[in-house]
All heavy atoms as TSV, in Angstrom:
chain	resi	resn	atom	element	x	y	z
A	1	LEU	N	N	0.826	-1.195	0.000
A	1	LEU	CA	C	0.000	0.000	0.000
A	1	LEU	C	C	0.870	1.258	0.000
A	1	LEU	O	O	0.630	2.184	-0.776
A	1	LEU	CB	C	-0.945	-0.013	1.198
A	1	LEU	CG	C	-1.918	1.146	1.309
A	1	LEU	CD1	C	-2.871	1.206	0.143
A	1	LEU	CD2	C	-2.688	1.039	2.613
A	2	ILE	N	N	1.885	1.275	0.849
A	2	ILE	CA	C	2.767	2.443	0.917
A	2	ILE	C	C	3.574	2.584	-0.366
A	2	ILE	O	O	3.735	3.691	-0.891
A	2	ILE	CB	C	3.690	2.370	2.156
A	2	ILE	CG1	C	2.870	2.383	3.451
A	2	ILE	CG2	C	4.708	3.507	2.149
A	2	ILE	CD1	C	2.065	3.651	3.675
A	3	GLN	N	N	4.080	1.474	-0.896
A	3	GLN	CA	C	4.823	1.533	-2.157
A	3	GLN	C	C	3.941	2.087	-3.269
A	3	GLN	O	O	4.389	2.906	-4.077
A	3	GLN	CB	C	5.346	0.139	-2.543
A	3	GLN	CG	C	6.488	-0.341	-1.684
A	3	GLN	CD	C	7.767	0.437	-1.937
A	3	GLN	OE1	O	7.955	1.079	-2.956
A	3	GLN	NE2	N	8.668	0.386	-0.963
A	4	ASN	N	N	2.700	1.647	-3.330
A	4	ASN	CA	C	1.778	2.157	-4.351
A	4	ASN	C	C	1.485	3.643	-4.137
A	4	ASN	O	O	1.342	4.395	-5.103
A	4	ASN	CB	C	0.481	1.358	-4.365
A	4	ASN	CG	C	0.671	-0.025	-4.936
A	4	ASN	OD1	O	1.610	-0.276	-5.692
A	4	ASN	ND2	N	-0.212	-0.936	-4.580
A	5	THR	N	N	1.405	4.053	-2.895
A	5	THR	CA	C	1.192	5.472	-2.590
A	5	THR	C	C	2.358	6.289	-3.119
A	5	THR	O	O	2.165	7.319	-3.766
A	5	THR	CB	C	1.035	5.671	-1.074
A	5	THR	OG1	O	-0.090	4.909	-0.628
A	5	THR	CG2	C	0.830	7.130	-0.721
A	6	PHE	N	N	3.587	5.816	-2.864
A	6	PHE	CA	C	4.773	6.511	-3.370
A	6	PHE	C	C	4.786	6.523	-4.898
A	6	PHE	O	O	5.031	7.559	-5.517
A	6	PHE	CB	C	6.046	5.867	-2.828
A	6	PHE	CG	C	7.289	6.451	-3.421
A	6	PHE	CD1	C	7.712	7.719	-3.057
A	6	PHE	CD2	C	8.022	5.750	-4.360
A	6	PHE	CE1	C	8.851	8.280	-3.627
A	6	PHE	CE2	C	9.158	6.296	-4.927
A	6	PHE	CZ	C	9.574	7.563	-4.553
A	7	LYS	N	N	4.498	5.387	-5.502
A	7	LYS	CA	C	4.520	5.282	-6.966
A	7	LYS	C	C	3.453	6.152	-7.619
A	7	LYS	O	O	3.602	6.555	-8.770
A	7	LYS	CB	C	4.356	3.835	-7.396
A	7	LYS	CG	C	5.573	2.984	-7.103
A	7	LYS	CD	C	5.342	1.528	-7.441
A	7	LYS	CE	C	6.547	0.698	-7.025
A	7	LYS	NZ	N	6.305	-0.736	-7.221
A	8	SER	N	N	2.406	6.476	-6.872
A	8	SER	CA	C	1.344	7.327	-7.425
A	8	SER	C	C	1.739	8.805	-7.423
A	8	SER	O	O	0.997	9.640	-7.928
A	8	SER	CB	C	0.041	7.139	-6.651
A	8	SER	OG	O	0.107	7.788	-5.392
A	9	GLY	N	N	2.915	9.113	-6.841
A	9	GLY	CA	C	3.403	10.481	-6.885
A	9	GLY	C	C	3.422	11.206	-5.551
A	9	GLY	O	O	3.809	12.364	-5.472
A	10	ILE	N	N	3.013	10.540	-4.478
A	10	ILE	CA	C	3.053	11.174	-3.150
A	10	ILE	C	C	4.503	11.175	-2.676
A	10	ILE	O	O	5.136	10.123	-2.613
A	10	ILE	CB	C	2.161	10.417	-2.150
A	10	ILE	CG1	C	0.726	10.283	-2.666
A	10	ILE	CG2	C	2.209	11.090	-0.773
A	10	ILE	CD1	C	0.007	11.579	-2.896
A	11	PRO	N	N	5.049	12.349	-2.334
A	11	PRO	CA	C	6.449	12.415	-1.900
A	11	PRO	C	C	6.686	11.663	-0.581
A	11	PRO	O	O	5.790	11.553	0.258
A	11	PRO	CB	C	6.693	13.911	-1.698
A	11	PRO	CG	C	5.585	14.601	-2.410
A	11	PRO	CD	C	4.425	13.660	-2.421
A	12	VAL	N	N	7.902	11.166	-0.415
A	12	VAL	CA	C	8.279	10.441	0.801
A	12	VAL	C	C	8.015	11.297	2.036
A	12	VAL	O	O	7.510	10.793	3.046
A	12	VAL	CB	C	9.756	10.002	0.739
A	12	VAL	CG1	C	10.198	9.397	2.062
A	12	VAL	CG2	C	9.981	9.015	-0.394
A	13	LYS	N	N	8.335	12.579	1.969
A	13	LYS	CA	C	8.124	13.460	3.120
A	13	LYS	C	C	6.661	13.448	3.561
A	13	LYS	O	O	6.368	13.389	4.759
A	13	LYS	CB	C	8.553	14.891	2.769
A	13	LYS	CG	C	8.401	15.861	3.922
A	13	LYS	CD	C	8.883	17.254	3.531
A	13	LYS	CE	C	8.708	18.219	4.691
A	13	LYS	NZ	N	9.208	19.555	4.366
A	14	GLU	N	N	5.745	13.466	2.620
A	14	GLU	CA	C	4.322	13.452	2.967
A	14	GLU	C	C	3.894	12.096	3.514
A	14	GLU	O	O	3.049	12.028	4.411
A	14	GLU	CB	C	3.474	13.846	1.760
A	14	GLU	CG	C	3.635	15.314	1.415
A	14	GLU	CD	C	2.722	15.765	0.292
A	14	GLU	OE1	O	1.702	15.102	0.021
A	14	GLU	OE2	O	3.037	16.800	-0.317
A	15	ILE	N	N	4.478	11.025	3.014
A	15	ILE	CA	C	4.186	9.699	3.555
A	15	ILE	C	C	4.626	9.639	5.012
A	15	ILE	O	O	3.898	9.140	5.874
A	15	ILE	CB	C	4.852	8.603	2.706
A	15	ILE	CG1	C	4.202	8.551	1.308
A	15	ILE	CG2	C	4.770	7.243	3.397
A	15	ILE	CD1	C	4.910	7.655	0.316
A	16	TYR	N	N	5.810	10.167	5.301
A	16	TYR	CA	C	6.291	10.191	6.684
A	16	TYR	C	C	5.373	11.043	7.557
A	16	TYR	O	O	4.999	10.626	8.654
A	16	TYR	CB	C	7.723	10.748	6.747
A	16	TYR	CG	C	8.804	9.715	6.592
A	16	TYR	CD1	C	8.952	8.981	5.419
A	16	TYR	CD2	C	9.694	9.468	7.615
A	16	TYR	CE1	C	9.953	8.029	5.271
A	16	TYR	CE2	C	10.704	8.518	7.480
A	16	TYR	CZ	C	10.827	7.801	6.315
A	16	TYR	OH	O	11.810	6.863	6.184
A	17	MET	N	N	5.029	12.241	7.085
A	17	MET	CA	C	4.261	13.187	7.906
A	17	MET	C	C	2.799	12.789	8.081
A	17	MET	O	O	2.231	12.999	9.157
A	17	MET	CB	C	4.336	14.582	7.288
A	17	MET	CG	C	5.692	15.234	7.402
A	17	MET	SD	S	5.819	16.818	6.497
A	17	MET	CE	C	4.367	17.680	7.008
A	18	PHE	N	N	2.188	12.242	7.037
A	18	PHE	CA	C	0.746	12.024	7.066
A	18	PHE	C	C	0.325	10.566	7.219
A	18	PHE	O	O	-0.867	10.292	7.394
A	18	PHE	CB	C	0.099	12.638	5.827
A	18	PHE	CG	C	0.322	14.123	5.729
A	18	PHE	CD1	C	1.078	14.654	4.700
A	18	PHE	CD2	C	-0.183	14.980	6.689
A	18	PHE	CE1	C	1.299	16.019	4.607
A	18	PHE	CE2	C	0.036	16.340	6.608
A	18	PHE	CZ	C	0.781	16.872	5.575
A	19	ILE	N	N	1.285	9.649	7.155
A	19	ILE	CA	C	0.945	8.236	7.362
A	19	ILE	C	C	1.730	7.673	8.547
A	19	ILE	O	O	1.136	7.236	9.532
A	19	ILE	CB	C	1.187	7.403	6.086
A	19	ILE	CG1	C	0.277	7.911	4.952
A	19	ILE	CG2	C	0.927	5.918	6.371
A	19	ILE	CD1	C	0.530	7.258	3.615
A	20	PHE	N	N	3.066	7.678	8.445
A	20	PHE	CA	C	3.868	7.073	9.502
A	20	PHE	C	C	3.700	7.782	10.844
A	20	PHE	O	O	3.500	7.133	11.869
A	20	PHE	CB	C	5.353	7.047	9.130
A	20	PHE	CG	C	5.693	6.171	7.962
A	20	PHE	CD1	C	6.715	6.520	7.096
A	20	PHE	CD2	C	5.018	4.991	7.713
A	20	PHE	CE1	C	7.058	5.713	6.025
A	20	PHE	CE2	C	5.342	4.171	6.638
A	20	PHE	CZ	C	6.375	4.538	5.794
A	21	GLU	N	N	3.834	9.095	10.840
A	21	GLU	CA	C	3.775	9.829	12.103
A	21	GLU	C	C	2.452	9.618	12.841
A	21	GLU	O	O	2.459	9.221	14.015
A	21	GLU	CB	C	4.043	11.318	11.876
A	21	GLU	CG	C	4.077	12.118	13.160
A	21	GLU	CD	C	4.382	13.591	12.934
A	21	GLU	OE1	O	4.913	13.957	11.867
A	21	GLU	OE2	O	4.087	14.374	13.839
A	22	PRO	N	N	1.296	9.839	12.187
A	22	PRO	CA	C	0.043	9.621	12.921
A	22	PRO	C	C	-0.157	8.161	13.330
A	22	PRO	O	O	-0.683	7.881	14.413
A	22	PRO	CB	C	-1.049	10.047	11.939
A	22	PRO	CG	C	-0.389	10.710	10.806
A	22	PRO	CD	C	1.066	10.386	10.852
A	23	ALA	N	N	0.280	7.224	12.489
A	23	ALA	CA	C	0.116	5.805	12.823
A	23	ALA	C	C	0.925	5.441	14.065
A	23	ALA	O	O	0.424	4.757	14.968
A	23	ALA	CB	C	0.523	4.937	11.645
A	24	LEU	N	N	2.173	5.920	14.121
A	24	LEU	CA	C	3.012	5.599	15.280
A	24	LEU	C	C	2.534	6.315	16.540
A	24	LEU	O	O	2.638	5.770	17.646
A	24	LEU	CB	C	4.474	5.909	14.983
A	24	LEU	CG	C	5.118	4.944	13.983
A	24	LEU	CD1	C	6.510	5.427	13.590
A	24	LEU	CD2	C	5.177	3.532	14.549
A	25	LYS	N	N	1.993	7.510	16.393
A	25	LYS	CA	C	1.406	8.189	17.552
A	25	LYS	C	C	0.216	7.397	18.085
A	25	LYS	O	O	0.045	7.262	19.293
A	25	LYS	CB	C	0.980	9.616	17.189
A	25	LYS	CG	C	2.132	10.573	17.083
A	25	LYS	CD	C	1.646	11.974	16.751
A	25	LYS	CE	C	2.801	12.951	16.651
A	25	LYS	NZ	N	2.346	14.305	16.319
A	26	GLU	N	N	-0.598	6.868	17.180
A	26	GLU	CA	C	-1.743	6.050	17.583
A	26	GLU	C	C	-1.281	4.775	18.280
A	26	GLU	O	O	-1.849	4.382	19.307
A	26	GLU	CB	C	-2.612	5.713	16.369
A	26	GLU	CG	C	-3.824	4.877	16.694
A	26	GLU	CD	C	-4.880	5.599	17.506
A	26	GLU	OE1	O	-4.874	6.853	17.548
A	26	GLU	OE2	O	-5.734	4.912	18.090
A	27	VAL	N	N	-0.251	4.133	17.760
A	27	VAL	CA	C	0.295	2.938	18.397
A	27	VAL	C	C	0.786	3.274	19.803
A	27	VAL	O	O	0.531	2.529	20.763
A	27	VAL	CB	C	1.429	2.318	17.541
A	27	VAL	CG1	C	2.208	1.270	18.317
A	27	VAL	CG2	C	0.862	1.726	16.259
A	28	GLY	N	N	1.475	4.400	19.947
A	28	GLY	CA	C	1.939	4.831	21.264
A	28	GLY	C	C	0.782	5.055	22.231
A	28	GLY	O	O	0.841	4.659	23.404
A	29	LEU	N	N	-0.282	5.675	21.737
A	29	LEU	CA	C	-1.462	5.913	22.573
A	29	LEU	C	C	-2.113	4.584	22.973
A	29	LEU	O	O	-2.487	4.399	24.142
A	29	LEU	CB	C	-2.467	6.786	21.824
A	29	LEU	CG	C	-3.780	7.057	22.551
A	29	LEU	CD1	C	-3.531	7.854	23.834
A	29	LEU	CD2	C	-4.743	7.799	21.642
A	30	LEU	N	N	-2.230	3.678	22.017
A	30	LEU	CA	C	-2.817	2.364	22.330
A	30	LEU	C	C	-1.996	1.627	23.376
A	30	LEU	O	O	-2.539	0.983	24.281
A	30	LEU	CB	C	-2.932	1.521	21.052
A	30	LEU	CG	C	-3.947	2.006	20.023
A	30	LEU	CD1	C	-3.802	1.210	18.719
A	30	LEU	CD2	C	-5.365	1.917	20.554
A	31	TRP	N	N	-0.666	1.738	23.285
A	31	TRP	CA	C	0.203	1.080	24.263
A	31	TRP	C	C	0.070	1.746	25.630
A	31	TRP	O	O	-0.076	1.064	26.649
A	31	TRP	CB	C	1.652	1.112	23.782
A	31	TRP	CG	C	2.581	0.471	24.771
A	31	TRP	CD1	C	2.756	-0.868	24.981
A	31	TRP	CD2	C	3.414	1.143	25.696
A	31	TRP	NE1	N	3.666	-1.066	25.989
A	31	TRP	CE2	C	4.085	0.148	26.452
A	31	TRP	CE3	C	3.677	2.486	25.983
A	31	TRP	CZ2	C	4.992	0.465	27.452
A	31	TRP	CZ3	C	4.579	2.789	26.975
A	31	TRP	CH2	C	5.225	1.792	27.695
A	32	CYS	N	N	0.071	3.070	25.654
A	32	CYS	CA	C	-0.028	3.797	26.931
A	32	CYS	C	C	-1.355	3.537	27.640
A	32	CYS	O	O	-1.418	3.595	28.866
A	32	CYS	CB	C	0.139	5.303	26.707
A	32	CYS	SG	S	1.828	5.810	26.432
A	33	THR	N	N	-2.391	3.285	26.884
A	33	THR	CA	C	-3.712	3.043	27.476
A	33	THR	C	C	-3.987	1.542	27.625
A	33	THR	O	O	-5.129	1.148	27.886
A	33	THR	CB	C	-4.817	3.706	26.629
A	33	THR	OG1	O	-4.758	3.202	25.291
A	33	THR	CG2	C	-4.667	5.221	26.629
A	34	HIS	N	N	-2.955	0.727	27.467
A	34	HIS	CA	C	-3.024	-0.725	27.671
A	34	HIS	C	C	-4.022	-1.420	26.748
A	34	HIS	O	O	-4.570	-2.464	27.095
A	34	HIS	CB	C	-3.340	-1.054	29.138
A	34	HIS	CG	C	-2.400	-0.417	30.095
A	34	HIS	ND1	N	-1.102	-0.861	30.261
A	34	HIS	CD2	C	-2.535	0.663	30.912
A	34	HIS	CE1	C	-0.494	-0.105	31.149
A	34	HIS	NE2	N	-1.337	0.837	31.568
A	35	ARG	N	N	-4.237	-0.853	25.566
A	35	ARG	CA	C	-5.124	-1.493	24.593
A	35	ARG	C	C	-4.358	-2.426	23.670
A	35	ARG	O	O	-4.954	-3.253	22.987
A	35	ARG	CB	C	-5.898	-0.432	23.826
A	35	ARG	CG	C	-6.875	0.273	24.788
A	35	ARG	CD	C	-7.520	1.528	24.292
A	35	ARG	NE	N	-8.162	1.403	23.003
A	35	ARG	CZ	C	-8.417	2.453	22.229
A	35	ARG	NH1	N	-8.094	3.674	22.630
A	35	ARG	NH2	N	-9.009	2.289	21.073
A	36	ILE	N	N	-3.030	-2.278	23.631
A	36	ILE	CA	C	-2.154	-3.258	22.990
A	36	ILE	C	C	-1.004	-3.535	23.942
A	36	ILE	O	O	-0.689	-2.716	24.824
A	36	ILE	CB	C	-1.612	-2.783	21.612
A	36	ILE	CG1	C	-0.745	-1.527	21.748
A	36	ILE	CG2	C	-2.744	-2.581	20.616
A	36	ILE	CD1	C	-0.023	-1.119	20.462
A	37	ASN	N	N	-0.387	-4.694	23.788
A	37	ASN	CA	C	0.729	-5.021	24.676
A	37	ASN	C	C	2.059	-4.623	24.035
A	37	ASN	O	O	2.098	-4.176	22.887
A	37	ASN	CB	C	0.692	-6.501	25.063
A	37	ASN	CG	C	0.839	-7.422	23.874
A	37	ASN	OD1	O	1.633	-7.175	22.966
A	37	ASN	ND2	N	0.068	-8.514	23.864
A	38	VAL	N	N	3.126	-4.800	24.773
A	38	VAL	CA	C	4.431	-4.352	24.293
A	38	VAL	C	C	4.866	-5.131	23.053
A	38	VAL	O	O	5.497	-4.565	22.151
A	38	VAL	CB	C	5.501	-4.399	25.410
A	38	VAL	CG1	C	5.870	-5.827	25.775
A	38	VAL	CG2	C	6.728	-3.593	25.040
A	39	ALA	N	N	4.523	-6.398	22.965
A	39	ALA	CA	C	4.883	-7.183	21.779
A	39	ALA	C	C	4.194	-6.629	20.536
A	39	ALA	O	O	4.813	-6.533	19.467
A	39	ALA	CB	C	4.508	-8.655	21.981
A	40	GLN	N	N	2.928	-6.255	20.673
A	40	GLN	CA	C	2.211	-5.671	19.541
A	40	GLN	C	C	2.808	-4.323	19.151
A	40	GLN	O	O	2.963	-4.022	17.967
A	40	GLN	CB	C	0.730	-5.522	19.885
A	40	GLN	CG	C	0.018	-6.853	19.996
A	40	GLN	CD	C	-1.356	-6.716	20.604
A	40	GLN	OE1	O	-1.533	-6.073	21.641
A	40	GLN	NE2	N	-2.349	-7.318	19.952
A	41	GLU	N	N	3.163	-3.525	20.140
A	41	GLU	CA	C	3.792	-2.218	19.861
A	41	GLU	C	C	5.103	-2.425	19.115
A	41	GLU	O	O	5.382	-1.736	18.139
A	41	GLU	CB	C	4.013	-1.456	21.171
A	41	GLU	CG	C	4.604	-0.067	20.998
A	41	GLU	CD	C	6.122	-0.075	20.918
A	41	GLU	OE1	O	6.759	-0.953	21.530
A	41	GLU	OE2	O	6.679	0.799	20.222
A	42	HIS	N	N	5.896	-3.389	19.544
A	42	HIS	CA	C	7.174	-3.664	18.883
A	42	HIS	C	C	6.945	-4.155	17.454
A	42	HIS	O	O	7.702	-3.799	16.553
A	42	HIS	CB	C	7.978	-4.701	19.678
A	42	HIS	CG	C	8.617	-4.135	20.906
A	42	HIS	ND1	N	9.975	-4.170	21.112
A	42	HIS	CD2	C	8.090	-3.516	21.982
A	42	HIS	CE1	C	10.256	-3.586	22.271
A	42	HIS	NE2	N	9.114	-3.193	22.824
A	43	TYR	N	N	5.926	-4.963	17.260
A	43	TYR	CA	C	5.608	-5.454	15.925
A	43	TYR	C	C	5.263	-4.296	14.990
A	43	TYR	O	O	5.794	-4.188	13.881
A	43	TYR	CB	C	4.453	-6.458	15.977
A	43	TYR	CG	C	3.978	-6.880	14.613
A	43	TYR	CD1	C	4.685	-7.824	13.872
A	43	TYR	CD2	C	2.834	-6.319	14.049
A	43	TYR	CE1	C	4.263	-8.199	12.605
A	43	TYR	CE2	C	2.410	-6.685	12.782
A	43	TYR	CZ	C	3.122	-7.624	12.065
A	43	TYR	OH	O	2.709	-7.982	10.817
A	44	PHE	N	N	4.367	-3.409	15.424
A	44	PHE	CA	C	3.971	-2.269	14.592
A	44	PHE	C	C	5.164	-1.382	14.271
A	44	PHE	O	O	5.322	-0.902	13.149
A	44	PHE	CB	C	2.882	-1.440	15.276
A	44	PHE	CG	C	1.571	-2.166	15.425
A	44	PHE	CD1	C	0.925	-2.201	16.645
A	44	PHE	CD2	C	0.978	-2.812	14.351
A	44	PHE	CE1	C	-0.292	-2.861	16.798
A	44	PHE	CE2	C	-0.238	-3.481	14.483
A	44	PHE	CZ	C	-0.871	-3.507	15.714
A	45	THR	N	N	6.015	-1.174	15.263
A	45	THR	CA	C	7.205	-0.347	15.049
A	45	THR	C	C	8.147	-1.011	14.042
A	45	THR	O	O	8.673	-0.352	13.143
A	45	THR	CB	C	7.926	-0.102	16.384
A	45	THR	OG1	O	7.018	0.568	17.272
A	45	THR	CG2	C	9.164	0.764	16.198
A	46	ALA	N	N	8.357	-2.319	14.179
A	46	ALA	CA	C	9.254	-3.035	13.263
A	46	ALA	C	C	8.716	-3.021	11.832
A	46	ALA	O	O	9.478	-2.829	10.879
A	46	ALA	CB	C	9.450	-4.473	13.741
A	47	VAL	N	N	7.428	-3.208	11.672
A	47	VAL	CA	C	6.832	-3.176	10.336
A	47	VAL	C	C	7.006	-1.787	9.720
A	47	VAL	O	O	7.359	-1.655	8.542
A	47	VAL	CB	C	5.345	-3.592	10.387
A	47	VAL	CG1	C	4.646	-3.283	9.075
A	47	VAL	CG2	C	5.220	-5.056	10.737
A	48	THR	N	N	6.783	-0.758	10.516
A	48	THR	CA	C	6.956	0.608	10.024
A	48	THR	C	C	8.407	0.852	9.617
A	48	THR	O	O	8.671	1.433	8.559
A	48	THR	CB	C	6.511	1.631	11.082
A	48	THR	OG1	O	5.148	1.356	11.433
A	48	THR	CG2	C	6.632	3.053	10.562
A	49	GLN	N	N	9.348	0.393	10.430
A	49	GLN	CA	C	10.764	0.550	10.084
A	49	GLN	C	C	11.108	-0.183	8.794
A	49	GLN	O	O	11.884	0.326	7.981
A	49	GLN	CB	C	11.649	0.049	11.228
A	49	GLN	CG	C	11.639	0.954	12.425
A	49	GLN	CD	C	12.437	0.384	13.588
A	49	GLN	OE1	O	12.490	-0.827	13.790
A	49	GLN	NE2	N	13.056	1.267	14.345
A	50	LEU	N	N	10.535	-1.358	8.593
A	50	LEU	CA	C	10.775	-2.109	7.361
A	50	LEU	C	C	10.285	-1.324	6.148
A	50	LEU	O	O	10.995	-1.191	5.145
A	50	LEU	CB	C	10.076	-3.468	7.420
A	50	LEU	CG	C	10.131	-4.291	6.137
A	50	LEU	CD1	C	11.570	-4.688	5.802
A	50	LEU	CD2	C	9.229	-5.501	6.247
A	51	ILE	N	N	9.090	-0.780	6.239
A	51	ILE	CA	C	8.544	-0.003	5.129
A	51	ILE	C	C	9.381	1.255	4.899
A	51	ILE	O	O	9.670	1.615	3.758
A	51	ILE	CB	C	7.071	0.349	5.385
A	51	ILE	CG1	C	6.232	-0.925	5.489
A	51	ILE	CG2	C	6.532	1.239	4.280
A	51	ILE	CD1	C	4.850	-0.709	6.063
A	52	MET	N	N	9.791	1.912	5.988
A	52	MET	CA	C	10.646	3.098	5.857
A	52	MET	C	C	11.946	2.740	5.141
A	52	MET	O	O	12.420	3.502	4.298
A	52	MET	CB	C	10.954	3.691	7.232
A	52	MET	CG	C	9.814	4.399	7.880
A	52	MET	SD	S	10.314	4.941	9.538
A	52	MET	CE	C	9.054	6.150	9.867
A	53	SER	N	N	12.506	1.584	5.455
A	53	SER	CA	C	13.772	1.194	4.826
A	53	SER	C	C	13.592	0.975	3.326
A	53	SER	O	O	14.517	1.203	2.551
A	53	SER	CB	C	14.341	-0.064	5.489
A	53	SER	OG	O	13.603	-1.214	5.132
A	54	GLN	N	N	12.412	0.558	2.907
A	54	GLN	CA	C	12.151	0.358	1.488
A	54	GLN	C	C	12.045	1.691	0.742
A	54	GLN	O	O	12.235	1.747	-0.463
A	54	GLN	CB	C	10.880	-0.460	1.295
A	54	GLN	CG	C	11.023	-1.877	1.803
A	54	GLN	CD	C	9.714	-2.629	1.859
A	54	GLN	OE1	O	8.643	-2.059	1.736
A	54	GLN	NE2	N	9.802	-3.933	2.062
A	55	LEU	N	N	11.735	2.763	1.467
A	55	LEU	CA	C	11.638	4.094	0.857
A	55	LEU	C	C	12.943	4.877	0.968
A	55	LEU	O	O	13.075	5.946	0.383
A	55	LEU	CB	C	10.516	4.903	1.525
A	55	LEU	CG	C	9.101	4.389	1.315
A	55	LEU	CD1	C	8.128	5.197	2.156
A	55	LEU	CD2	C	8.717	4.438	-0.152
A	56	TYR	N	N	13.909	4.351	1.728
A	56	TYR	CA	C	15.140	5.085	2.038
A	56	TYR	C	C	15.851	5.611	0.798
A	56	TYR	O	O	16.293	6.748	0.775
A	56	TYR	CB	C	16.085	4.208	2.859
A	56	TYR	CG	C	17.316	4.943	3.305
A	56	TYR	CD1	C	17.269	5.792	4.402
A	56	TYR	CD2	C	18.518	4.810	2.623
A	56	TYR	CE1	C	18.388	6.483	4.820
A	56	TYR	CE2	C	19.643	5.495	3.030
A	56	TYR	CZ	C	19.578	6.329	4.128
A	56	TYR	OH	O	20.682	7.026	4.527
A	57	GLU	N	N	15.946	4.785	-0.234
A	57	GLU	CA	C	16.685	5.199	-1.434
A	57	GLU	C	C	16.064	6.424	-2.103
A	57	GLU	O	O	16.722	7.115	-2.861
A	57	GLU	CB	C	16.764	4.056	-2.434
A	57	GLU	CG	C	15.411	3.670	-3.014
A	57	GLU	CD	C	15.484	2.489	-3.948
A	57	GLU	OE1	O	15.745	2.720	-5.142
A	57	GLU	OE2	O	15.307	1.364	-3.468
A	58	HIS	N	N	14.813	6.712	-1.799
A	58	HIS	CA	C	14.126	7.844	-2.424
A	58	HIS	C	C	14.184	9.117	-1.587
A	58	HIS	O	O	13.776	10.174	-2.047
A	58	HIS	CB	C	12.667	7.484	-2.692
A	58	HIS	CG	C	12.517	6.257	-3.524
A	58	HIS	ND1	N	12.812	6.233	-4.879
A	58	HIS	CD2	C	12.136	5.001	-3.197
A	58	HIS	CE1	C	12.599	5.008	-5.331
A	58	HIS	NE2	N	12.191	4.248	-4.343
A	59	ILE	N	N	14.682	9.022	-0.363
A	59	ILE	CA	C	14.696	10.181	0.542
A	59	ILE	C	C	15.587	11.291	0.006
A	59	ILE	O	O	15.231	12.461	0.058
A	59	ILE	CB	C	15.139	9.772	1.953
A	59	ILE	CG1	C	14.068	8.899	2.587
A	59	ILE	CG2	C	15.409	10.995	2.826
A	59	ILE	CD1	C	14.450	8.317	3.925
A	60	PHE	N	N	16.751	10.952	-0.496
A	60	PHE	CA	C	17.730	11.957	-0.882
A	60	PHE	C	C	17.766	12.206	-2.384
A	60	PHE	O	O	18.700	12.794	-2.893
A	60	PHE	CB	C	19.115	11.561	-0.369
A	60	PHE	CG	C	19.145	11.387	1.120
A	60	PHE	CD1	C	19.204	10.118	1.685
A	60	PHE	CD2	C	19.060	12.475	1.964
A	60	PHE	CE1	C	19.212	9.953	3.053
A	60	PHE	CE2	C	19.058	12.325	3.333
A	60	PHE	CZ	C	19.145	11.056	3.882
A	61	THR	N	N	16.749	11.771	-3.091
A	61	THR	CA	C	16.714	12.007	-4.527
A	61	THR	C	C	15.947	13.289	-4.798
A	61	THR	O	O	14.732	13.336	-4.712
A	61	THR	CB	C	16.052	10.835	-5.278
A	61	THR	OG1	O	14.755	10.624	-4.735
A	61	THR	CG2	C	16.866	9.565	-5.150
A	62	THR	N	N	16.698	14.338	-5.032
A	62	THR	CA	C	16.102	15.627	-5.370
A	62	THR	C	C	16.778	16.158	-6.623
A	62	THR	O	O	17.907	15.783	-6.936
A	62	THR	CB	C	16.288	16.648	-4.230
A	62	THR	OG1	O	17.680	16.805	-3.967
A	62	THR	CG2	C	15.576	16.196	-2.956
A	63	GLU	N	N	16.094	17.016	-7.312
A	63	GLU	CA	C	16.693	17.608	-8.505
A	63	GLU	C	C	17.816	18.553	-8.109
A	63	GLU	O	O	17.731	19.256	-7.105
A	63	GLU	CB	C	15.622	18.380	-9.283
A	63	GLU	CG	C	14.583	17.475	-9.942
A	63	GLU	CD	C	13.635	18.258	-10.825
A	63	GLU	OE1	O	14.037	19.317	-11.349
A	63	GLU	OE2	O	12.507	17.793	-10.969
A	64	LYS	N	N	18.848	18.557	-8.899
A	64	LYS	CA	C	19.992	19.431	-8.640
A	64	LYS	C	C	19.646	20.847	-9.114
A	64	LYS	O	O	18.974	21.034	-10.120
A	64	LYS	CB	C	21.228	18.937	-9.379
A	64	LYS	CG	C	21.574	17.490	-9.093
A	64	LYS	CD	C	21.975	17.304	-7.651
A	64	LYS	CE	C	22.380	15.861	-7.418
A	64	LYS	NZ	N	21.888	15.279	-6.225
A	65	ASN	N	N	20.126	21.837	-8.349
A	65	ASN	CA	C	19.829	23.224	-8.715
A	65	ASN	C	C	21.026	23.928	-9.349
A	65	ASN	O	O	20.987	25.122	-9.570
A	65	ASN	CB	C	19.345	23.991	-7.481
A	65	ASN	CG	C	20.390	24.034	-6.376
A	65	ASN	OD1	O	21.539	23.653	-6.583
A	65	ASN	ND2	N	19.971	24.490	-5.206
A	66	GLY	N	N	22.086	23.182	-9.625
A	66	GLY	CA	C	23.258	23.764	-10.277
A	66	GLY	C	C	24.281	24.352	-9.310
A	66	GLY	O	O	25.352	24.733	-9.723
A	67	LEU	N	N	23.934	24.434	-8.038
A	67	LEU	CA	C	24.863	24.977	-7.052
A	67	LEU	C	C	25.781	23.883	-6.561
A	67	LEU	O	O	25.392	22.731	-6.426
A	67	LEU	CB	C	24.097	25.603	-5.875
A	67	LEU	CG	C	23.181	26.769	-6.234
A	67	LEU	CD1	C	22.425	27.214	-4.993
A	67	LEU	CD2	C	23.983	27.922	-6.807
A	68	GLU	N	N	27.002	24.267	-6.267
A	68	GLU	CA	C	27.984	23.314	-5.796
A	68	GLU	C	C	28.207	23.529	-4.312
A	68	GLU	O	O	28.298	24.658	-3.841
A	68	GLU	CB	C	29.306	23.569	-6.544
A	68	GLU	CG	C	30.158	22.360	-6.703
A	68	GLU	CD	C	31.391	22.686	-7.528
A	68	GLU	OE1	O	31.233	22.956	-8.728
A	68	GLU	OE2	O	32.478	22.695	-6.934
A	69	ILE	N	N	28.267	22.436	-3.538
A	69	ILE	CA	C	28.549	22.523	-2.112
A	69	ILE	C	C	30.054	22.524	-1.924
A	69	ILE	O	O	30.763	21.694	-2.472
A	69	ILE	CB	C	27.916	21.349	-1.349
A	69	ILE	CG1	C	26.408	21.378	-1.515
A	69	ILE	CG2	C	28.298	21.393	0.123
A	69	ILE	CD1	C	25.700	20.194	-0.904
A	70	ARG	N	N	30.554	23.495	-1.170
A	70	ARG	CA	C	32.008	23.597	-0.934
A	70	ARG	C	C	32.291	23.541	0.531
A	70	ARG	O	O	31.632	23.908	1.367
A	70	ARG	CB	C	32.555	24.877	-1.504
A	70	ARG	CG	C	32.452	24.897	-2.996
A	70	ARG	CD	C	32.960	26.195	-3.543
A	70	ARG	NE	N	32.660	26.213	-4.962
A	70	ARG	CZ	C	33.478	26.688	-5.854
A	70	ARG	NH1	N	34.633	27.190	-5.485
A	70	ARG	NH2	N	33.151	26.687	-7.112
């Protein structure tokens, strides 16, 4: 689902801000309110990290503006 979202043209930054961030905040809230256990929290976090790693190669791909870093 996330790969298809990226392939549809949604930038990685927006995926992080509007999907990963709210999802992980919700997982944290569920854990703090004892609605999920620590194993479930770790599972959700690991799955999110796996998906993030699949997007990693696209994080630093930006168009060059012709300026040189010195």
